[in-house]
C-alpha positions in Angstrom: -100.9 -1.6 -4.2 -101.5 -4.4 -6.7 -99.0 -2.9 -9.1 -96.4 -3.0 -6.3 -97.0 -6.7 -5.9 -99.0 -6.6 -2.6 -101.7 -9.1 -1.8 -104.7 -6.7 -1.9 -107.9 -7.3 0.0 -111.1 -5.2 -0.1 -113.1 -5.2 3.1 -116.8 -4.3 2.9 -120.1 -4.9 4.7 -123.7 -5.4 3.8 -126.7 -5.5 6.1 -129.1 -8.3 5.3 -132.7 -8.8 6.4 -133.8 -12.1 7.8 -135.6 -13.0 4.6 -132.5 -12.2 2.5 -130.2 -14.3 4.7 -132.7 -17.2 4.7 -132.9 -17.2 1.0 -129.1 -17.1 0.6 -128.6 -19.9 3.0 -131.2 -22.1 1.2 -129.6 -21.5 -2.2 -126.1 -22.1 -0.8 -127.1 -25.4 0.7 -128.7 -26.6 -2.5 -125.5 -25.6 -4.5 -123.3 -27.5 -2.1 -125.5 -30.6 -2.5 -125.4 -30.4 -6.2 -123.9 -33.4 -8.0 -122.8 -31.6 -11.2 -120.8 -28.2 -11.4 -120.8 -27.9 -7.6 -118.0 -25.3 -7.4 -119.5 -23.1 -10.1 -122.9 -23.1 -8.5 -121.5 -22.3 -5.1 -119.4 -19.4 -6.6 -122.5 -18.1 -8.3 -124.5 -18.0 -5.1 -121.8 -16.2 -3.2 -121.3 -13.7 -6.0 -124.9 -12.8 -6.0 -124.5 -11.7 -2.4 -121.4 -9.6 -3.1 -123.3 -6.6 -4.5 -124.0 -3.3 -3.1 -121.4 -3.6 -0.3 -120.3 -0.6 1.7 -116.5 -0.1 1.5 -114.7 -0.2 4.8 -111.0 -0.4 4.0 -108.3 -1.7 1.7 -105.4 -3.9 2.9 -102.1 -4.7 1.2 -100.0 -7.6 2.6 -96.4 -7.7 1.5 -94.6 -11.1 1.1 -91.4 -10.2 2.9 -88.4 -11.3 0.8 -84.8 -11.7 1.8 -82.4 -8.8 1.4 -81.2 -7.9 -2.2 -83.6 -10.4 -3.9 -84.6 -7.8 -6.5 -81.1 -6.7 -7.5 -80.0 -10.4 -7.6 -82.7 -11.3 -10.1 -81.9 -8.3 -12.2 -78.3 -9.2 -12.2 -79.1 -12.7 -13.3 -81.2 -11.4 -16.2 -78.4 -9.1 -17.3 -76.0 -12.1 -17.2 -78.2 -13.9 -19.7 -79.7 -16.4 -17.3 -83.4 -17.2 -17.7 -85.2 -17.5 -14.4 -88.2 -19.7 -13.8 -90.2 -19.7 -10.6 -91.7 -23.0 -9.5 -93.9 -22.7 -6.4 -96.7 -24.5 -4.7 -98.6 -21.2 -3.8 -101.8 -20.1 -5.4 -101.9 -18.3 -8.7 -102.6 -14.9 -7.1 -99.8 -15.3 -4.5 -97.3 -16.5 -7.1 -98.2 -13.5 -9.4 -97.8 -11.0 -6.5 -94.4 -12.5 -5.5 -93.2 -12.4 -9.1 -94.1 -8.7 -9.4 -92.7 -7.7 -5.9 -89.4 -9.6 -6.5 -89.0 -7.9 -9.9 -88.9 -11.3 -11.6 -91.5 -9.6 -13.9 -90.8 -6.0 -14.5 -93.4 -3.3 -14.6 -92.9 -2.9 -18.3 -93.8 -6.5 -19.0 -97.3 -7.8 -19.2 -98.6 -11.0 -17.6 -100.2 -13.8 -19.5 -102.2 -16.0 -17.2 -102.7 -19.5 -18.6 -106.3 -20.4 -17.9 -107.2 -23.6 -16.1 -107.7 -26.1 -18.9 -109.1 -29.6 -18.7 -109.0 -30.8 -22.3 -106.6 -30.9 -25.2 -108.6 -28.4 -27.3 -108.6 -25.9 -24.4 -104.8 -26.3 -24.0 -104.3 -25.7 -27.7 -106.4 -22.6 -27.7 -104.5 -21.1 -24.7 -101.2 -21.9 -26.4 -102.3 -20.1 -29.5 -103.2 -17.1 -27.4 -99.8 -17.2 -25.6 -98.0 -17.4 -29.0 -99.5 -14.0 -29.9 -98.1 -12.6 -26.7 -94.7 -14.2 -26.6 -93.1 -11.2 -25.0 -95.3 -11.5 -21.9 -94.4 -13.3 -18.7 -96.2 -16.6 -18.4 -98.1 -17.7 -15.3 -99.4 -21.3 -15.4 -100.8 -23.7 -12.8 -99.4 -27.2 -12.2 -102.5 -29.1 -13.7 -102.5 -27.0 -16.8 -98.7 -27.5 -17.1 -99.1 -31.2 -16.9 -101.8 -31.2 -19.6 -99.7 -29.1 -21.9 -96.7 -31.3 -21.5 -98.7 -34.4 -22.1 -100.1 -33.2 -25.5 -97.9 -30.3 -26.7 -94.6 -30.8 -25.0 -92.3 -29.5 -27.7 -94.5 -26.5 -28.6 -95.0 -25.5 -25.0 -91.3 -25.6 -24.1 -90.4 -23.6 -27.2 -92.9 -20.9 -26.4 -92.0 -20.8 -22.7 -88.3 -20.5 -23.4 -89.0 -17.4 -25.5 -90.8 -15.8 -22.6 -88.8 -13.4 -20.4 -90.0 -15.1 -17.3 -92.1 -18.1 -16.4 -94.1 -18.7 -13.1 -95.5 -22.2 -12.4 -97.8 -22.2 -9.4 -99.5 -25.0 -7.6 -96.6 -27.3 -8.5 -95.9 -30.5 -6.7 -92.4 -31.8 -6.2 -92.9 -34.1 -9.1 -93.9 -31.2 -11.4 -90.8 -29.3 -10.4 -88.5 -32.2 -11.2 -90.3 -32.8 -14.5 -89.9 -29.2 -15.6 -86.2 -29.3 -14.9 -85.7 -32.5 -16.9 -87.7 -31.0 -19.8 -85.5 -28.0 -19.9 -82.4 -30.1 -19.9 -83.8 -32.3 -22.7 -85.0 -29.6 -25.0 -82.6 -26.7 -24.5 -79.4 -28.9 -24.2 -78.1 -26.5 -21.6 -77.2 -26.9 -17.9 -80.0 -26.1 -15.5 -79.5 -24.7 -12.0 -82.2 -25.3 -9.4 -82.5 -23.2 -6.2 -84.7 -24.2 -3.3 -85.0 -23.9 0.5 -87.5 -26.6 1.5 -88.0 -30.3 1.5 -90.4 -30.1 -1.4 -87.5 -28.8 -3.6 -85.3 -31.8 -3.0 -86.4 -33.7 -6.1 -85.9 -30.6 -8.3 -82.5 -29.9 -6.9 -81.4 -33.5 -7.5 -82.7 -33.5 -11.0 -80.8 -30.3 -12.0 -77.2 -30.2 -13.3 -76.3 -27.9 -10.3 -78.4 -27.7 -7.2 -78.3 -24.8 -4.8 -79.8 -25.2 -1.3 -80.7 -22.3 0.9 -80.6 -22.8 4.7 -83.9 -21.3 5.8 -86.7 -21.6 8.3 -88.1 -24.6 6.6 -85.1 -26.8 7.5 -81.9 -28.1 5.9 -83.3 -30.7 3.6 -82.6 -28.7 0.5 -79.2 -27.7 1.7 -78.2 -31.3 2.4 -79.4 -32.5 -1.0 -77.8 -29.7 -3.0 -74.3 -29.4 -4.6 -73.8 -26.0 -2.9 -75.3 -24.6 0.3 -75.9 -20.9 0.9 -77.5 -18.9 3.6 -79.0 -16.1 1.6 -80.6 -15.9 -1.9 -78.4 -12.9 -2.8 -75.3 -15.1 -2.5 -76.3 -16.7 -5.8 -75.0 -13.7 -7.8 -71.5 -14.0 -6.4 -71.6 -17.8 -6.7 -72.5 -17.8 -10.4 -71.1 -14.5 -11.8 -67.8 -14.6 -9.9 -66.9 -18.1 -8.8 -68.8 -19.9 -11.6 -67.1 -17.7 -14.3 -63.7 -18.2 -12.8 -64.2 -21.9 -12.5 -65.1 -22.2 -16.2 -62.2 -20.1 -17.4 -59.7 -21.8 -15.1 -60.9 -25.3 -16.1 -60.6 -24.4 -19.8 -57.0 -23.1 -19.4 -55.9 -26.0 -17.2 -57.3 -28.7 -19.6 -55.7 -27.0 -22.6 -52.4 -26.8 -20.9 -52.6 -30.5 -19.8 -53.2 -31.4 -23.5 -50.4 -29.2 -24.7 -48.0 -30.6 -22.1 -48.6 -34.2 -23.2 -48.8 -33.5 -26.9 -45.6 -31.4 -27.2 -43.4 -34.2 -25.8 -45.1 -36.7 -28.1 -44.3 -34.6 -31.1 -40.7 -34.4 -30.1 -40.5 -38.2 -29.7 -42.1 -38.6 -33.2 -39.6 -36.2 -34.8 -36.7 -38.0 -33.0 -38.0 -41.4 -34.2 -38.4 -40.1 -37.8 -34.9 -38.8 -37.9 -33.4 -42.1 -36.7 -35.4 -44.2 -39.2 -38.2 -45.0 -36.7 -36.0 -46.9 -34.4 -37.5 -48.0 -31.1 -35.3 -45.6 -29.0 -36.8 -43.3 -26.3 -35.7 -39.7 -26.5 -35.9 -39.3 -22.7 -35.4 -42.0 -20.1 -38.0 -42.9 -17.6 -36.9 -40.6 -14.8 -36.9 -37.6 -17.1 -40.4 -38.3 -18.3 -41.6 -38.7 -14.8 -39.9 -35.5 -13.7 -41.4 -33.6 -16.7 -44.9 -34.6 -15.8 -44.6 -34.1 -12.0 -42.0 -32.0 -10.3 -40.8 -29.8 -13.3 -44.1 -28.6 -14.7 -47.0 -29.7 -12.5 -47.0 -26.8 -10.0 -46.9 -24.0 -12.6 -49.6 -25.6 -14.7 -51.9 -26.2 -11.8 -51.3 -22.7 -10.4 -53.5 -21.5 -13.3 -56.5 -22.3 -11.1 -55.6 -19.0 -9.3 -55.7 -16.8 -12.4 -58.2 -14.0 -12.6 -59.0 -11.7 -15.5 -61.1 -9.2 -13.6 -61.7 -8.3 -9.9 -64.9 -9.4 -8.1 -66.3 -5.8 -8.1 -66.1 -5.6 -11.9 -67.6 -9.0 -12.4 -70.6 -8.1 -10.2 -70.8 -4.6 -11.7 -70.9 -5.9 -15.3 -72.8 -9.2 -15.3 -72.7 -9.1 -19.1 -69.2 -10.7 -18.8 -70.9 -13.9 -17.8 -72.9 -13.8 -21.0 -69.7 -14.3 -23.0 -69.3 -17.7 -21.5 -72.4 -18.9 -23.4 -70.5 -18.4 -26.6 -68.1 -21.1 -25.7 -65.0 -19.3 -26.9 -62.8 -20.3 -23.9 -63.2 -24.1 -24.6 -64.2 -25.2 -28.1 -62.9 -27.1 -31.1 -61.3 -24.0 -32.3 -59.2 -23.5 -29.2 -58.4 -27.2 -29.1 -57.0 -27.3 -32.6 -55.2 -24.0 -31.9 -53.4 -25.6 -28.9 -52.7 -28.7 -31.1 -51.0 -26.4 -33.7 -49.0 -24.7 -30.9 -47.8 -28.1 -29.7 -46.9 -29.3 -33.2 -45.0 -26.0 -33.8 -43.1 -25.9 -30.6 -42.3 -29.6 -30.4 -41.0 -29.5 -34.0 -39.0 -26.4 -33.5 -37.3 -27.6 -30.3 -36.4 -31.0 -31.8 -35.3 -29.8 -35.2 -33.2 -27.0 -33.9 -31.7 -29.4 -31.4 -30.5 -31.6 -34.2 -29.2 -28.6 -36.3 -27.3 -27.3 -33.3 -26.1 -30.7 -32.4 -22.4 -31.1 -31.9 -20.5 -33.9 -30.1 -22.4 -36.6 -28.1 -26.0 -37.5 -28.1 -26.3 -36.4 -24.4 -25.8 -32.8 -25.5 -29.0 -33.0 -27.6 -30.9 -34.4 -24.6 -29.6 -31.6 -22.4 -30.5 -28.8 -24.9 -33.9 -30.1 -25.9 -35.1 -31.1 -22.5 -34.0 -27.8 -20.9 -35.7 -25.9 -23.8 -38.8 -28.0 -23.2 -39.0 -27.2 -19.5 -38.3 -23.5 -19.9 -40.7 -23.3 -22.8 -43.5 -24.8 -20.7 -42.8 -22.4 -17.8 -42.6 -19.4 -20.1 -45.9 -20.3 -21.8 -47.6 -20.5 -18.4 -46.3 -17.0 -17.6 -47.5 -15.7 -20.9 -51.0 -17.1 -20.2 -51.4 -15.7 -16.7 -53.5 -12.5 -16.7 -53.3 -11.6 -13.0 -50.2 -12.8 -11.0 -50.7 -14.5 -7.6 -47.9 -15.0 -5.1 -48.3 -18.8 -5.3 -48.0 -18.6 -9.1 -44.6 -16.9 -8.8 -43.5 -19.3 -6.2 -44.5 -22.3 -8.4 -42.5 -20.9 -11.3 -39.3 -20.2 -9.2 -39.6 -23.5 -7.4 -39.8 -25.4 -10.6 -36.7 -23.7 -12.0 -34.8 -24.3 -8.8 -35.8 -28.0 -8.7 -34.7 -28.4 -12.3 -31.3 -26.8 -11.7 -30.7 -29.0 -8.7 -31.7 -32.1 -10.8 -29.1 -31.1 -13.4 -26.4 -31.5 -10.7 -27.8 -34.8 -9.4 -28.6 -36.6 -12.7 -25.1 -36.9 -14.0 -25.9 -39.9 -16.0 -28.3 -37.9 -18.2 -26.5 -34.6 -18.4 -22.8 -33.6 -19.0 -21.9 -31.2 -16.2 -19.1 -29.5 -18.2 -21.4 -28.9 -21.2 -24.1 -27.4 -19.0 -21.6 -24.8 -17.6 -20.5 -23.7 -21.1 -21.6 -20.6 -23.0 -22.5 -22.8 -26.0 -25.3 -24.6 -24.0 -26.7 -21.3 -22.8 -27.0 -19.5 -26.2 -28.3 -22.6 -28.0 -31.0 -23.1 -25.4 -32.0 -19.4 -25.4 -32.1 -19.4 -29.2 -34.4 -22.4 -29.3 -36.6 -20.9 -26.6 -36.9 -17.5 -28.4 -37.8 -19.2 -31.7 -40.5 -21.4 -30.1 -42.1 -18.7 -27.9 -41.6 -15.4 -29.8 -44.3 -16.0 -32.4 -46.8 -16.9 -29.6 -45.9 -13.7 -27.7 -46.3 -11.5 -30.8 -49.6 -13.2 -31.7 -51.0 -12.6 -28.2 -49.8 -9.0 -28.3 -51.4 -8.3 -31.7 -54.6 -10.0 -30.7 -55.0 -7.9 -27.5 -54.1 -4.8 -29.5 -56.4 -5.4 -32.5 -59.3 -7.4 -30.9 -59.1 -7.1 -27.1 -61.6 -9.2 -25.1 -64.5 -7.6 -23.3 -62.9 -7.7 -19.9 -59.8 -5.9 -21.2 -62.0 -3.1 -22.5 -63.8 -2.8 -19.2 -60.4 -2.7 -17.3 -59.2 0.1 -19.6 -62.5 2.1 -19.3 -62.6 1.6 -15.5 -59.0 2.8 -15.2 -59.7 5.9 -17.3 -62.8 6.7 -15.3 -60.9 6.5 -12.0 -58.1 8.7 -13.2 -60.6 11.4 -14.3 -62.4 11.3 -11.0 -59.2 11.5 -9.1 -57.8 14.3 -11.3 -60.8 16.6 -11.6 -63.0 15.8 -8.6 -60.5 14.5 -6.0 -62.6 11.4 -5.5 -61.0 8.1 -4.6 -61.5 5.3 -7.1 -63.1 3.1 -4.4 -65.8 5.7 -3.9 -66.9 5.7 -7.6 -67.2 2.0 -8.2 -70.9 1.8 -7.2 -71.7 4.7 -9.5 -70.2 3.4 -12.7 
């Protein structure tokens, strides 16, 4: 029962004579009146009586957890997320809950940090824990405070190497202090989850606070960034919504940089050709239209993009681990988009001059049309899973631009826009600016596909095999992958 994480209790009895009871009561009274080492003397007197008991029964009390707590913690571990448990319960209760919730697996050993009262004792315990760094750590709040006071750096390094950490007898101040220490030493975002009023300080100190609406009230929920009703909802919130939020934010920020940089490159090339004259390539209304009605909707529709389905994201939490590498948004991707902007802006402007014939308004029509279509096509090439609103944004932007060509007669020559020359020159510029990017993306997915692309391919092959040989629907086999 103890291995299963239950609170075990042994019930026994012992018949005492009147003399034995009188002697025990006298020694217990003297121990309680002792000035020095009172607790140790009382414990010694009680232990002397707990001998030769007759066993009556054994009891095992289970701390009832919410549904799916164990698979949720396992999913978080597979996703590369380190889980610490900060609780105000006693050491024995905290240990049993850690085992029953599978925060500490059966294969792992528990290292119980002894109650220390001096610096030398804390150093001795840290040395013992260093020799068992693969064990889960259980430490009380007073010992934790002493270790942080004298050996802050050493303790945090050893604790971060442990597969799981349980801090018991923690006050709200201790919880907030641990969160700040993890932020300071690991330089990584910390998420705090709580369901009671004593977790408010910890939730507010963390980068992201999650409050669970429970029987203890709504204090944690009101103070948190996100409010949930069940602990198991954390898996979908982090592995699915959190992953999508990171990837979508990365794509959106990169496109905003590209959208502003490409038109700046075109203006720089135009100024260099005309001996750096203070002449704007596009008038104010075209600049405002480019940043708003022409390209805003398709670019912002990237927040609806998905690379995998929710079922695959929850089935393979290792996909979340890839985010820790920072490949979606890094200096490498930033400079890559800068090079793309330099290439496309230079190609559109230089080819516009090479194909220039007649009036200057023709160059504006060719380059501006190529710029708008280039941005819309680049958004389409980046999308991995089309959404109805994405397609609507693309079509709506094209329709709005065509209508503006008919309205803005001061900026565009209507007869030139209807000519074959305008069409083939614009398509030529568009192909030269976008074709290398399309080929590069195709070769990259063919030679070094991302992890989610491999999972989609394997999942599709598995479903086809099940359907062909066993007659099982794909939906029925998802949980057994």
